[in-house]
Structure formats: C-alpha cells, structure tokens
C-alpha positions, 0 to 999 in steps of 0.5 A, a space after each residue: 489541506 485541499 492544496 496539499 492532497 494532490 501534488 503539484 509536481 505529479 509525475 504519472 511515470 513515478 506514481 505508476 512505479 510506486 503503485 507497482 511496488 505497493 502491489 508487489 508488497 501486497 502480494 509478498 505480505 498477503 500472498 497471491 490468493 488473498 482477497 485483497 490481492 485478487 480484487 486488485 489483480 484479477 490474475 494480472 501481473 503488478 505492472 499490468 494491474 497498476 496500469 489498468 488501475 491508473 487507467 480506471 481511476 478518477 484520482 489522477 488529476 488535481 481538478 477531479 481530486 479537489 471536486 471530491 471535497 464537494 461531494 458527500 461520503 455517499 457520493 464518493 462511495 457510489 463513484 465508479 473508481 477502483 480504489 474507492 470500490 476496493 476500500 469500500 468492499 474491504 473496510 472491515 478486512 482492512 481495519 482488521 489488518 490495521 489492528 494487526 499492524 498497530 499491534 506489531 508497531 506497539 510490541 516493537 515499541 515496548 521491545 525497544 523500550 525494554 532493550 534499547 534495540 529494535 528486534 526487527 532491525 536486529 533480525 534484518 542486519 543478522 539476515 543481511 550479513 549472512 546473505 553478504 557472507 553467502 554471496 562473498 563465499 561464492 
C-alpha cells in the first residue's frame, strides 16, 4: 500500500491542472461564498489558489508522503499543511456533504433499479441535445 500512495510518475504540471479543475468544481457546486471554498481560496482565482496550495503542501514528494506512515494521527494533524488543516478544520462539514452525496447516489441506484435508466444521464442527454440544437440553429 505504501508504494501505491504516491505515484512513481508524478507530474507536477498535470497535478496542478487537476487541482485547478477540482477547485473550479468546488466553486461550481458550493458557490464562492461557501466556507469550504473560502478556506482554500481566500479571494484568489482557482489557478492562483492551486499554485499557493501546491507551494505550501508537504505532500508533493514521495519521501515526505511515505514518512507520514511513521507519524501518529496527532502528529499528522499538527502538520503545517493547507490540506491537513482544511480537512481537520472542516471534517464535520465534509462528513455532512459525504452523507448528502451518498443519499444522491443511493437515490440514483434506486431509480436505475426501478426504471432501468439513470435519470441524471437522461437529464444530461436532454440538456446536451437542446444545447446542440441551439448551437446548430445559430
């Protein structure tokens, strides 16, 4: 497990791009005024926030990540790392959001079981076809 925790082919440019996408997704779903968003952004753009987070995190090299296995949970929580601080500070709120996510997934699973279709996929397909028609009509 230890060897799989940090990729051997770590690409910092790709990881930064993925973080920017995830930060944008966070804003899209929660809004720019949400506590979870503001704790990462502090008024910065997704790109600037990603650069700042990456510069400050301890989790950007294999040796540091593997050294975490030798630390107690208390030692990890005491680290001066933006991601650790974020999760430690917002754990209860994150757990509430995870519960909501599980509820949505369970509802989708029930819908699929009853109808044989994924209602979110149907909504997406309908929306996409309308957008495509609007685009083609212009």
